[in-house]
N, C-alpha and C positions, 0 to 999 in steps of 0.2 A: 377837578377837570385832572388831577396829576394821576389821581386813581386811576379812571380811565385809559389815559395815556399809559399809564405800567400795565393795566389788563390788554388794553391791543396792541402793547411789545409783546406778552406775555403770548397773547394767541398768533405773533408773526412768527413768532417762533417756537410754534409748535407745541404750545403749556395752554393745557384747558384748565380751566377753575371752575368748581362747583363747589355748594355746601352738603355738608352731610352731618345735618344737626348744628353744633356749635364748631364744626372742626370744616377745615376746606380739603378741598376732596381733587388731588392733582390726574392728569390723565397728559401722557407726552408721545409726542407724533415720533420725535425724533429717539435713539435712544440713549445721547448723550444733550445736557442743553448746557448753555453758556452758566458759568458760577457767577457770574454779577447779578445778573436778572434774579436768581435765587436768593442771593445776599439781599437785594432790594425787596425781595417779595415775603423775606422774614423779618424783617426789620419793619413795614407795614401791613404785617400778617392784621390784626386789628383793626384795621380801618378797613381792609380789603373785605372782610367776615360784616364786617357791618354793612357797605354799600352795596353786598351781592342779598342781603336780608334785606333792606330795600328794595331791589329790584325785584327780587323774588314776590314779594308783596305784592307789586304791581303789577306783574305779567299776566298775558293773557294765555288762554288754549292754545292761539298761533304758535307760540314757542315750542309744544309737543307733537309727539308725533302721533298722530290721531290713528286711532285702533280702527280695523277694518271688522266690520259684520263678517260673520259666517259667511262662508259660501259653498256652494253645490259645482261652481262652475270655477273653481280653480284662482288662484293668485296671481297677478304679472311676477313676474323675475325679473330682480335687479340687475342693472347694466351688466353687473360684471357677472353673475349668472348665467345671463343669454351667452356673452363671449362664450363661458366653456361649454355651454349647452351644444353651442354653435360648433366650436375643436371636438367635442364629442362627436357629431354627426360627420366631420371631416374625418377624422381617425379609428371610425369603428369601436368604440370604448376601447379604447388604450389605458393602461396603467398609470400614464405618468403625471397624471393628477390626483393619485392616491397621496393625503395627505396623514404621518401614524406617527404614532409613539407610544416608548415602553417607559414605564414606573416600576419601578425592581419597590415591593414589598417586602416589610420585616417584622415579623411576627405571627403569633396565632391568628389568622386569620378564619373569622364564616364564611363559608365558600356561599351560604344560602341568604344572610345578610349581604356580601358584597353583590350577587344577582341582582337583589332585590336593588341596592342601589343606583345598578344601571339602570332597571326599569324605569326607579322613579325619574331618571336621569331623562329618558324618555320622552317622558309625561312631561316634563318639566319643558323642556325644549320642542316646539313643534317642528324645527328644522330639520332632526333627526329623523322623525317619519314624515318625511316629506320626497315626492320623486316626480318626477319632470315628463310630461305628456303632450299631446297636442289638443285643443278640443275640438270640438264639432267645425267650427273655422277654420282649423290647421293651424289654429296662433299656440305657441307653445306654451304653459301653463303650469304653474307648479300645484301640487295635489297635497293634502294633509291627510294622513292613514291615523284612524283611532288607535290608541295604544290596545286594545283588545283584539283588533284585528290584524296586527302586525303579525306579518311572519319572525319571529327575532328570537335569538335564544344569544347567549354567553356560554363559549366554548370552554371547558374546564376540564384541564388534563395533566395528571399527576405524569411527571417524568422524573423521578427518582430511579428508578428502577433502568433506565438508559445508562449507558457507559458514560456519556460524556451530558448530563443535562443541561449544560449551558448550549451545546452545540446542538442540540434535538431543539432546544427551543430558538434558536436563530434559525434553524432549516425552516422551521414551524412557520415565524415572523415572516422570514424572505419569501415563503411559497404564498401567504396570503396578501403582500404590499406587492406581490406582481400579479396576482388578480385583477382583473379590473370589475366596475360594478355595470349595473345594467341604471340606467338611468331613470328607466320606466319602473322600477321595483324599489320599491319603498322598503326598510330600511338601506340610505348609502351607506352603511356601519358595521361594520363587524369587532367583534371583541372576546378578546382569550385570557384567562386569567391562569397560567403554566406555573406550577408547581415545580420545584428545582430544588430545593433543600427542605427540611421539615421544619423550618420557621423563615421559607424565603421563596415567595411569588415575581412574577413577570405579569405586571398586568398590561396585555398589547391592546391596541384600538387604533384603528385602521378607518378613516373614511375618505369619501370624492371631495375634493377640494369644493364644488361648488354650494357643498354645505359648511363649511369649515374653512379656519385659518391658521396661523402659527397661534394667534391670542386667544383662538378656541382651543388647542390643546389645553391650554395652562387650565380654561372655566373648567373643561371635562375634569381634571384631576381634583379640581377644587372640589365640585361641587359633588362627585362621584365618592370622595371621602367625608365632605360634610354628611352625606345620606346616610355614609354606611356605620360614623361615628355617631350617628343618632338610633340607627337603629338598633345598634348592640348595644344601648343603654337604654331604648325603649323611652325616646323624649324625640318632639317637635325639631324636625332640619330648620338650625338658623340659616335659611336663606330666604332674601328680601323676595317676597313674590317680584314676575316679569310681568310688566305694564305693558309692555307690547310684545310682540314676536317677530319673527324676521321677514313676515309677511309685509306685516307693517311695515315693517322699516324700506324694503323694496319698492310700495306703492309711495311712498313717501321720497323717497330718491327720485321716481320717474316724475313727480309732481316738483321737485325741485329743479330739475332742467330746464322748468319754465320759468325759471324765476330770474331780475335782474343781477343777482349775485351769481346766478350759472354763465349767463352771459356774458359777466365782465370778465368772467374766469377764460372764456371762451376766445376773447378778446386777445386776453392774453397769453394764451397756450400759442395762437395762431401768429403772435406777432415773434413771439420766441423761437416758432420753426420755421418761417417764412426762410423761402429758398433755398436752394439747394442743400439737402440734409447730408451730413459727412458721416462717411461710412470709416469705421477702425477696423484698421487691418494686419495687424501683426506681422515679422517677417516670417516665414513658414513656407516650407518646402513641400507640402501637399498641396492637391488641387482641390479648391474647395467642390463639392459634390453638388451637381446643378439641382438636386433635392436632398436636402439634411434630411437625415435620420433621426432618431428622437434617443438614439445610444450617447451615454457621455460617461465621465471617469471622475471624482473627483479627488484632489491632494491636498493635505494639509499639511501649514507648518506653525511656528510659533514664534511671535514676535519679543525678544528679549527684555527683559522686566524693566530694565534702566531704560531702553527705548520708550517702554508704553510707557513709565510716568511720564518720560518729557514728552511725549507725543499728546497725554492729559492736562500738562502744565501749559505747553503753549496754548492749547485750546483756550484753559482758562486764565491766562497771561493775555489774552486777547481775544478775549469776551466771545467767543464761540464756543462748538459741541465739539467732542471726539471725531465724530461720522464727517462733519465740513473740512476738518483737517486731514482724514483720510481720503476724500473725494477730492483734494485739492492735490493733496499725495499722487494721487492713481492720475487726473489729469496731465498731471508734468512726468509722469511715466510715460504714459500714451503718447505726450510729445516729442520724449527723447526716445524711446523707440521708432516712431513711426515717421517724425516731422511734422506731424501735423497739430495743425494750433487751432481750428475750430472743433470742437470734441464734443457728443453730445454723449451722456452717462442715463442709463437708467437705476430708478430704485423703487422701493417697494414704502406705504405707509399703509400703517394699521385702518386708517378711514373711520374709527370709531370716533369723530370729534362731535359727536351728541350724547347726551349723561344717559341716555335710555341704551345703549351700546355697552357699558362696560360691563356687563355681566351676561351678555349675549352669546350666544354660538354662531357661526352664521360667517358664510366670505364675504366681510367688509370691506378687506385687503384692498388697495387698490396704488397705481404706478402711476408714478411722476418720472418726470423728466428735467434732466441738467445740463444746462448747453453754456461752454463758457468758451473763451480763446486764450489761449496761453500767448503771453508776448516773453521771448525769449532773453530779452535784454532788458525785462523786470524780475525782481528778486523773489521767491517763494512767499514771504509776506505778502506783497501786491496781492499775489495772484488767489491768495488764501484770502483776502480781503472781499476781490472781486466773487468769487467763487459762496461766499457767505451770504453778500447782497442778492444775488441769483437766487441762491437757494430761500432764500427768507423769502422774497417775491413766489417761488414754486410753491413753497410749504402753504403761503396763503391761499393757495386755486388748487388745493388739493383734491380735494372731493371732485371736479371735473371729471368723471370717469373715462380712463385712457383708452375705454373702446368706439368713446364718441369722439376723444382726442383725431383718433385715428381717421375717422372718418371724415372727422373736420379740413383734416389737410393732406388727405387726399395725396399720400404718398408714392413712389412707384414701389410695387411689391414685385419679392422674388421669392422664386420657391427655396430658397439656401439660406433667409436673412431672416431678421425680426424688422415691424415696418418701420421702426424711427432708430434701433438703436440694438446695438449686438454685444454689448458689455453692461452688465447690470451689480451694483455694488451694494450694500445690504451688511447695517452693524448691529446685530441680535442682543441682547438684551439678555443673558440668561442667566440671570441672577443666583448665577456661580459664583462668586466672587469672596461670601464670606465662607461657602460652606469648604472650597478649593485653596484654602487660604495657605494649605500646606505644596500645593500644588508646584511641581518642579520639571517642566518638561525641558529635552534637548532640542535647543534651538537651532540645533546646525543641522537639524536631522529632518527628511521630508518622511511624511506620514501618505502611504496610500490607501486612501478611503473606500475603493470598490468601483465599481459601474454604479452608477447613479443618471438617473434621464437626464439628458442636458436639451433645455430649453432653448437658450443662445448660446453663443461663442465662447462667453465666458460669465460665469456670474461670482463673484466674489465677497466672500462672506465672512465678517471679523466678527469675534464675540470674546467677551471679558472674560477669563479662566483665572482664579486666583490672581495673581500681580501679572498676568500673562494677556497679549492678545493674538486669540488664536486668529489664523486666516488661511481660510480655505479658498480656492477654486474648484467650480464643476468647470467643464471644459467640453468641447465636444472635439473625438477625437480625429473626426476626418477633416477638422481645421485644423489644429494644433496639437503640437507631441508634447509628452511628459518630459522631454529638455526644456523645451520653449518656454511651458508654464513654470519649470523649478527656475528658470535664470530668470523670470519675471518676478519671481518670487523674491527669490536673492536682491534680486537692483531694487525692489521695494522697500527694502529694510535698510540698503547702503543712500539709496536716495534718501528717504526718510532724513536719517542720522544727517545727512548732510545739510536739506532745506532745515533741521531745525536747529543746528551749530550755525549755519550763515544764512538768514532767511534775506539776508535784502541783497544776495550775490545771482546778477542774475542766474537763472534756474539752466539757461543752457551751460555752464560752467559748473555747475555742480558736479562731485566728482558720482558718479554712480558704477564702477566696477569695482569688482570683488577684489582682495591680495589677491585671491589665487589667478585671478581672468588676468591680472596686472603682470606676474608672474607667467602665464601665460601666451600675451602677447609678446612678451623682450624674448621668448623662444622662439616665436614664427620667425622674429628677425635675427636669429641667431646662424648669420649666411656670413660670416668671416672666411674666406678662402687667403691664404698667402702666396698668388702667385711666384715663382721663381722669377727674381730680376733679371728679366734675359733682354729687356732693350721691348722700344715700342713697336709698332708695327711695321715700320718700315726693318728694323731691325729683326723682324721676327721673320719679316720676309725674304731678309739676305741669309738667315741662318740655312733657310731651304735652297737658297742659290748656292750656297756652299755643299750641303748636302746632295741634292740632287739634280747639278745642273743641267744633264742632258733628257730630265724628265720633260714630258710637255706640263705645260704650266695653263697654259689659253688655248681655245681653241673658236675659230669664226668661222663657218661654210668649211673651203677646202684650207683655210689658214691657221696652223699654230705656230706656236713660239712656246722653245724651251723657257727653265727657268732662267738659263745664263740669257737668252735672247730678250728676254722681259726684262733683266736686269739690264743689260748694257744698254736699248731702247730708252728705257726710265733715265737711266744717269747722261744719256743723251737729251732729254727733255728738260729735265731738271737742269745743266748745265745753259741751256738754250732761255730759259726760265730767267736764269740769275742774271748769263750776259745779255740779253736783248731787252728784260724788260724791269729787270734790276728788282726782282722778288726777293724780301727779306721774311727772316721769321714770321707767322702770323698774318702776314698777307693771306688777303680772298681772292682764288684766282677762277675765273666764271667756265663754265667750259659749255658746250652748247653744240652735242655731237651726236650722230646716232648710232647705234648699237654697233660695235665690233672690236678686234683686240687691240686697236688703239684707244678704245677709252680707256684700258687698264694701265694703258702705257700709260698715259698723261695722268691720270690720278695718281701713280706710284711719283711720276716724277714730278708733280705739287707737294708731295708732303716730301718727298726728296730735299726740294729745295727751300723747304722751311714753311712753305704755304698751305694753305687748308682751300678744298674745292669748293664750288656754289655750283650745282648743273643746274640746267635749263635745257627746257624741252625745244628742240629746233623747230619743229613743228607748232608750236606756240603762235598765236598774231602778236605780228609785228609790235602794236602796241603794248601788250604785254610785256614782249622780251624787255622795248628800252623801259618796262619799269622797273621790274627787277633787277637789271644792271645798273639802273641806276641806286634805285634802293639798297642796294647791297653794297656799295659802294669796292666792287670788285677792282684790282688794280690791273686788270686786262681779262678778256675773254677771250677762250679759245674754241675759234667756232670750225669748219670745216675748213674754211681757207687759211687761216694759220694753221692749223694743222700740215695741209698738203705744205705749208713753206717752211716746216719745220721737218719735214719728208724729205725736201728735197735741199736741206742742210746736213743731213746725216755726215755724210762724206766729211766733212768740217768738225764734227762735233767729238770731242771727246767719247768715249764708251767707258771710260771710269769716272768714278766722280764720290768726294770725301764726303760723307753725310755725319752731319752733327744731331745724334741724340735730341730728339723733341721734349721739352717738359711735360709733366701730365697737363697741366693747366692749358698748356699749348692749344691752336685753334686747328683743329683736323680738318670738319668741315661743317658748310651751315646748307640747309634743307630749308624751301619754304614750303609752307601748310596754309591751308585757308585760313583766313581770317573774319572772324564775326562781324568785321563790318566792309567786308566786301573787298578789301585789297588783303592778298596773302603777307603773310610774316616770316623772315629769316630765325632759324633755330641756327645757335652755334654751337658745335659741341666739341670736346676739346680730347686729346688723347690720351689722358688716364682712363677715361667713360668707354671712347674705344676698342681700347686693350682689353680693357676686361671682360666687354659683353663678347670679345670673337674668343678670347681664352675660355671663356666660362663653358660657350660653343663648341668650342674643338673637345672640350674633355666632356663634355656633355652626351656629346653625338660619338666619340670614340674615333674622329676622323685619322685617316691613314693615307698615304700617299696612293693608295689603290683605288679611293673615292673619286669620283667625279661632280659637280656640280654646276648644276643647269642655272644661269643669270638670264631669269626674264623678264626680270621684275624691272619697270621704267627706274630708270636710275634718281628721278626728283623723287622718288620714295625713297624711306630709309631703309626698307629691306632691304633695297638692292646692295647698301652697304655693306653687311657682312656676303650677300653674294658674290660680290665682286672681290672682299680681301681673304674670306675665311679661307677659300682655298689655298691661297697662294703663302699663308704664316700654316699650310699644315701640309705643304710640300702635295696635296693633290690637286687636280685640270679642271681648269674652270673654263664651261664650254657655253657659248654667248648662241642665245637663240636670235632668229633671225627679228628683226625691228617691227614691231606688231604679232611678233607670232604667238605671244602669252595669250593672245584671245582666242586661239586658233587650238581646238582641245585634241583634232587630228594629227596636224601639224607635231604638237609636243609627244603623242601617242610615240613619231616617227623617230621624234629627236631623242627620246630617251631611246628607243631601241637602237638607234643606229650606235651614238656614244657609250652605252651602258650608263646610265644616270643613275647614279645614288641616293643622291640626296636633292630636291626641292621645294621649293615653297609655291604656297599656294593661297591666294584670299577664299574665306569660303564659299564665297558665291560662285568663283571658278572650280574650283573643286567639285563641287556640287555638279557644274556643266561638264567637268572634266570627265567624274567617275560615269556618269549616265552617259559618256559619250562611246567608254571601254567593250561595250558587252561581253563577250568572253574572251577578249584580249589579254593576254597574262603581261604584267613588266618585271621581269626576275629581279632584274636588276637592283630594281629600286628598294632602298633600304629604311631611308628616312622620309616622310615628306611632314611640311612643317606648315600651319596654319598661323594667321595671324591678318589684324587689321579689319577685322570686325568681329561680331558674335557668332561663333563656330555653334548651328546647330544639333542636336546630338544625332540626329536623322540623315544627315551628311558622314558623319561619325560611322554609324551605324552602314550606310553602304558603303564606305572606304573599305570598311574591315569585312566585309564581304566578297571585295573584287581586288584587293591589293594584299599580296602578305608583307607588308612594310607597316614599319612602328608609324604613328600617326602622333601629332606633338601640338599643344595648342599654344602659342605665346601670347604676350602683351606687353607693350609696351609703346607712350608716344613719341614722337620725334624730340619731343626737349629732355629723350632720357637714354641717348644712345641704343635706340633701336627697342628693346626689349628688356623688361624687368622681371616677368614673372614668366614661368613654363612648365609644361604639365604632360608627361607622356601619356595618353590615353588610351593604349593600344590594349591595355589589360583590365581597364575602367568600364564600369556600364555607367552610359551615360543618356541612359533613359530619359532621365527628369532632369538633370542639369549638366552643363560640358562649364568644369570649373576651368579658370584662366589660371592656376598653379599657385606655382610656391616660388615665393622671392629668388630670385637666381643668386650669384657668390657676391657679395659687399655689397648688397642693394636695401636698400629697409622698405616696408610699405606700410604706411598709416592709413588708418580708417578712421573717419573724425566728424563730427560734428560742427554746426556753423561756429559754435565757441574752441574747437581747435580742442575737444575732449575727447581721445580714442574711446570708439566703440567695440563694446564686447563682441564676442563670435555670436553671428546670428543676425545684429542688429548693423542695417545700412546707412552706411555714409558717404563723403568723397573721400576718395584713393586720393594719396597723397607719397610721394615718392622720394625718398632719402638714398642716398651715398654715393658710389664713385662715379656713379652714370650721369647725375645728375646736368643739365647742359648749360652752359654760360648765361644761356638767357636767348635774347632778340635782341636782334640787329636796328640799332637805331631806333627802338621803342624802350624806354629806359623807364616810363610810367609801367605800362605793360608787364616789362622785368621784375618791375619792384613789387607789381600787385600779384603776378603770380608764380615767380622764385622767392620765397620766404628762407629766414631764420627757422632753423630746427631746432623747436622746443624743447625737444625729447635727448637730442647730444647735443653738445656745446660746442660752436664752431660749424655745424653741420648747414646745409640748407634744403629746401624741400621745394619741389614743384607739386602744387596746386591742379590734378588734372581737369578736375569737373567732370570726372565719371565718378558713378556710382556704383560699390560694391560692398561685399561683408564678409566678413573673416567665415571659414565653416571651420567645424571644431578639429577638423586635424591641419590644421595652416594653411589649406590652398584657401582660393579667394574666390568668391561667387561673381562675377562684373553682371552687375542690373542697372545700365545705360548710362544715358546722359542727365547729368543735372538740368541741363536747360534743355533736354530732350524730352522730360515726363507732361505726360496730359493731367488734367485735372480736371475729374468728374466727380460732381455730387463731394467734394472735398478730398476723395480719394486720388492717389498718384497711381498712375496707371505706366506701364513699361511697356512700349508698343512692341518688345519682342516677347513676350509672353502669349501675345495672339498670336505674333507669326508665329511664331514653335508650334501652337496647336493645327492653325494651318496647315503648315508641312508634315503633319501627321496624319492628315488626309489622307488616303492610299492616292486618290484621283487626285492630288494637286503634286506638280514637280516642282512648284517654286512658289515662292510669295513676300509681299513685304505689305506692313501698315504703315501708314501717315497719316498725319493732320494734316485737317482740308478747315480754312478760317473760313467761315461762311458770313459775307457780310461782313466784316472785318471785324467780327466779334463770336458768335457761335463757332465752338472747335467740334469739328467731327471725324470720327475715325474712318479711313475708307482702306479698304483691304485688294491688293493689287495680287491677282492669282495668275500663274500660270499652269495650263492643263491642256492633254491631247484632250479631251473633250470639253464637248460645250457646258457651262458651267450653269445654276440656275442659282439665285440670290437668295430665296427662300432656304434650298435644302442644305446653302452654306450656313445659312443663319442659324438651322435648326442644328445643325453639327454642332458651331461654336455653342448654342447656348445649352448642350448634355456637358459642358466643358468648363464654360466661363460664364463670370455675372454676368446679367444683362446691360451693364453699363460697359463691359468690353468687348461689345456686339458691335460691328463697324457699321456705320451708318451706309456705306457704299461699297457696293461690289464692280471692281469692273476686272475685265480678263485681258490679259496680253498676250503676245503671242512668244514675246520673252522680254524680262526683267532689262531697263537699261544699264549697262556698269559704263564705268569712268574710265579713262587711260589706264589708271591702276588695279582697274577690275573690280572695283566695290561697284554698289548701285549708286545708280547716279540717280538723288530725289531728283532734283531739279528736271530730268523731263520724265516725271513721271504724269501722265495727262491730269487735269482736274477731272473731279467728277461730274463729268454732260451727261455722256451717252455710258450710264452701267447697267449693271445689272441688278438694281435696285427696284426692291418690290413698291408698284404704284399706291400711295396713301389715298388716291382720289377715290369719291364718293362711288361705288361698286352696288348696283341694283340686287336686290333677289334674284333667283333664276329658277325658284321653283317653288311650290307652296309650303313648302316642311322651311326651308330659308323664311318666307314670309311671314307665317307663323311665328317664327321664332323674333323677327325682328317685330313685329306688335307687341309681343310679350319684353321685351327688351327695352321698348320705348316707353311700356305705361310702368315699368317700375322704376326706371332711370328718367323718368318724366322730361323725355324729350319727343322731339315729333318724328313722326316714323320716316320721316326725308332725309335725318338726317343719323340713321342708324344705318350703318353699310355693311355688308356682309366681309370686308375686310379689315371693318374696323377693329383694334384692340379691346374688349371687354373695358379693363381697368383704362383705358384713355379717352372712353365716353363716362367716365365716372361710377363704375361698379366698383364694390366694396365687397367683401366677403360674405355681410348683414346683405345688401342687396342681391348678390346672389344667390343666398338661401332663397330667397322672395320668387327668385327667377325660378329656380328648380320646383319652387312648388307650384307654378302658375304652369312650368310644362308638362309636372306630374297631371295636375288638375286639367289643363286644357287639349293636351295632346297623348296621354295615357302610353307615358314614356316615364322610366325611371333612371334617372343620369346621377353618379356619384357624383358629390360634388367636387371631388379632388378633378375633377376631368373641365373644368370650367379654368383650371390653372394649369391645364397640360395642352387645352385649345381654347386659346383666347380670342378666335373670332369665330364670327356666327357660320364662317365660310367652312372651316375646318373643324367645327364641331360636327358639323352637317358628315362632313366627308368620311371621317374618322370614327364617328360614333353611330348616328342614324341610318347608315347603308349597312352598319355590320354590326348589329348589336350584341350575336353572336363572342365576337373578337369583343368588343368590350367587357362583355361579363368575364372574359378569359384577364382581361389585363388588369383585374379589380386589384387582386394583391398584389402584383408588380407595381401599381400606379399610387398606390396610400401613401399620401403627402406625408412627412415628415415635417414639416415645415408648418407647426404651430404658430412661432413667430412671424411667419410673413402673415397669417391671419389676424391675428393681431397678440394672442402672445399669452402675456405674461400677466402673472397675479403680482 
């Protein structure tokens, strides 16, 4: 029983054992195996040999692969072969699935003997003489050509006369490997013997993957060498006769799929892959193409020898394999880059788990899937053990064909993705460890391995070379760029070292960024500016009073106040507060006024009296106003009645006032923002932060007394703070817009022209409306337009630049950090792909961190934290919330940080890309979707003038995307959906489209999501049954029903093929039926372009000429979505 248990454990770990005479014969599914198991195997070797002898003596013929009789009707394809044949049909014979190798030969080679050895190879392996075509019943079969009928020759070329023989050889090889094969013409093999020196040759052989795999390349080299050595010596080649051929294996495999073992494997895989399948998307500035081409690129590096040794030691210590360690590290890295916890990765296994397969040439390799969950609070060792346990299960069921698995689980298909996973990890057993023992690569260097076809987003290949691990990534350059790939490789190395050194530390806390990146992040926050200690905001205002007493400080309608008058009135207001209301330093004073010059008088008076102002909207419901006044704990509220009382006392109040400078931490103002609980929360900001923010902007915009700033933002929003106070500390003029004037773009145009406004602010939504209203009207006075409050679309920036000759700035900042903390001048920047929120402003610090407060490297998303002088004091009467959101700064001793809840990432130049709210992300198939990305694509549609995307929760559970669009034209949901499908993946396409006359805006000009209508009457395309309307549609419905095994009445002409249960294999059969019964030849790719019977008939059957012309343009490069992968 002990031996049987050991053999089972060996088998579960991918180790296959057989007898070779009196010796054990081992086969491995993994390049690395647990060393503990091998030690036990060595100790019990004799007992195992004895046990296997006894088993072999009693074995029946059922354990052997049966040999098929010779047939003139061809032989069936294996599952893997059928998959590749189908993809060849879809791709029209691309070279992407050529597989080749070059072997350098040194010595005096007999070319005739070598040629004879290659012919002997073809005679030994029938698969090398195999072609693929359909029989009389239109079923694809494999056909074996006798050697004597084969049209084959080995190319022998002497390149010694070339100026650079090696370069000439490379050119010949490159030309050959990029030449596709015709699967109907054997052999699917080309060979060349290229002489580059007197005693130096290159043996090149190139095949289609349908007859070969990586293991086969080694078999070919071994067999050719064995035959050659025998021929030159005149002896018999010492090669064991092959009992079976690949055709026998293919037939046997198809029979095995009906076995109980296959049924068990099917249950395992369906269980593993049940539910939504997560997608892996690394952060990228590129837009994933709607149809992904085959072009790819490869970059390689080497992991240091010390790290390589540590990886192997970790595997041995924890009874695992190097592959499992690398897989666990990769999943940890994916989590750290994307925040995704549920991760699927593919890999390849040899598929040679039967003794008869070891010396065979053929396509045996199979794809298997690993799915694991990363727990950010657990250590790497925990994750490694989880990965190991799951991997052993997957290896135990590895023989189940991947294409059959795809058919079983019926995943959603996308022309720009693989069916189940987009990343694959392989550890190659190169066999070069001994021969390259002196190999010492530069582990800091990246090696460009050139353009190579990419079947996936990323394919990671590791291999042992000497004392090092090679690490290459073959990637799709339309999805990811080289900078990102190199960053991934750097971070993999750093994270691997961290995991091995601290395997118990939660994976979210493990260091991952490089020393160079640490230095770079520090430089991004090098924002220290020593502003002159010339006083607080009030004193800055008083300096302008002394300098420009007769200049106009503020205008409202036909009223104006000079700096001296504003100073005197505010002195009187401060006196009134102290005399009648006993206002002291730090007291909160409510303001409940409409916009006028007296608003500024009151604010300056409150600040002079030592108080902090708290603005309330007088038009708010009485109940809400009552709540705000009580919650804020204000000492007094200055409303219109109180203002009139003050005005009546002007003759009695002194126009002079002795002001005492405020401390940096003294309260300056408090503004209420919306709260997640439904109740607003007050944020208290201090004088130090306010002073810094105003001085930075004054310097940034280079303001002078000639400037005129428009105050139009409701003063209950923090943008109003700089609109109100920046002009009067700069000697400029403040112009108040009339109440609600900020909502009227035509009024704003008149005001700008009337007063010569030079600086004004817009929320992006309002800027869009304003620019659209301009027509040809110039705005010559405007010098600066500042945007903040919500994401600024690049389209709006472009429209602005066309019509307004002024600088446009994008600011970002929450109420909890004195208005704005990042900024960028976009005037000379291309904003087509991204509008940055800019760089940290003076004396502020920005950190982008993961959940464990580890700083993220440039390009990796995380939560944006704010540090520095502008961080607010906290929330009024919310100590628990203040403690949760305002935290100690772990990066600067004694500092404080505000956790914004915003998701962002650093760009390489130190600017910041805003990605959205952490609580505003949508998760579909495990993929986090930022709604702003979809909105941006809608706004790029020339027929759409405004748009927003929201989330609708159906029945309290199912989330659906809803697109709200504004357009002068009547929009069609199908057209919009097709437009987005050309730019976005399917899971980002809204389920609902609603056309509005205008997007609802809140009081501060932002989009009011609460006023967006629910998706009841929408542009959504109906999914109800639609019957065929003509004979062509009726015949197609019958064909689809027959192949899909569904009643005719369930096949509607507007139903998506894949929703009905179609897959790539069934579509091939459907095309055959269409050809046979309707005499129409349709390219398979069209069924992935036109996925309903109605679209197919409309687009192709009614215009076959156009269909022919579309052939080249619509060739699908999405091998992955068809099924894929070796």
